N, C-alpha and C positions, 0 to 999 in steps of 0.2 A: 301613712298615718293609722296607728288604731284608734277605734274608736271609743269609748267610754267603756262599753262592756266589755270590751277582749284586755284593753286595761283593768279591769277592775278584778276580771278571770285572771291573769298574768300575777297579779297582784296576792288572790287568792292561793296558785300555786306558791308562789314565793314563804306565803304567811304559812302553808299547810307545813313546808319542810320548815321551818322556823319551830313550829309546833312539834313533830317528830324529831326537834334538837333539843329542843327545852324539856319534853318527856324523857327524855334520854337521859337530861343532865338530873331531874328531881330521881329519877329510877335509883342512880348511880350512887347522888346524894343520902338518898333516905338507906339504902342498903350498908351505907360506907357507915353512917351515923350510927343504924342500928345493931350492926357486926363490932362496932369498936366502942361501943357506950364510952370506957374509961380512959379512952385517949383524951388528956388534957387537951392537945391540939383542937380537939376539935370545936372548944369552945374560943380558946387561944385567937384563932384564924378565923371565927366565925360564922361558921360551916352552917351553922342554924338556919344564922341571916340570910346567910347565900340561898338555902333552899327556902326560905319564906320566899325570899326575892323572886327567886323561880317558877313558883307559885302565883307569884301577882302577876308573872311575866304571862304565864297561861294563860292565865284569865283575859289579859287584857286582847293577846292575840286573840281566842276565842270571840272576843267581842266585835273586834276590827273582823274578821273573817265574816260572822255572822250580819254586819252592817253589808258586807262587799255582798254576801251572798244574796240578800233581800235585794238588792239594785240589780243584781244580774237576774235574777230569776224571777222576780215582780214586771222588771221590766219588759216581758215576751209577750 
């Protein structure tokens, strides 16, 4: 079995991967929206709302990673 510190480190690794994926999503959506401001489908399909949700998820991932980091590095 893994101890708590090891589990937190594993979770941090998964969250780091998730963070990278969300950053890519944010970059892709931002670039697409900026490059095609005349596409009515952007509003129709709520791409800006998706982008905002991606920013929220990014913030939540960072907050969670900070909590895990504190526990890992403060417990040494």
